[in-house]
Residue, then its C-alpha position, 0 to 999 in steps of 0.5 A: m500500500k505504500q507504493l500507492g501512498w496509502q497510510g491506513s490498513l489494507e482493510d481500510y483501503i479495500i473499504s474505501t475502494v469498494s465504497t467510493g469506486r475508481v475513476v481510473s483503472t489500474r489496468p492499462e488495457y481497460v478503456g472506460g469510455g468516459k465511465p468510471a472504472m468501478p462504480t461506487w457501492s456505498e450508500r454514502y456515495g450513491g451506491p446500493l450497499r450499507d456500511d455493514q455490507i461493505r465491511n462484509i465484502a472487505a472481510f470476504i476479500l481479506n479472507w480469500e483463499a484460492t481453492 
């Protein structure tokens, strides 16, 4: 996270990203055509999910294991 300039925890970074979305993709091959690379998901920013749902998504991502 240091390479991105993020000072918080990985969990906070995931929550922030899922909540607010991404205007620009981190993948160079993605062309959004003027649309955001990832929409906002938090109700606070116009998305459909509550804060507890956002935290559940972050927990799921942090506990992901390849099977």
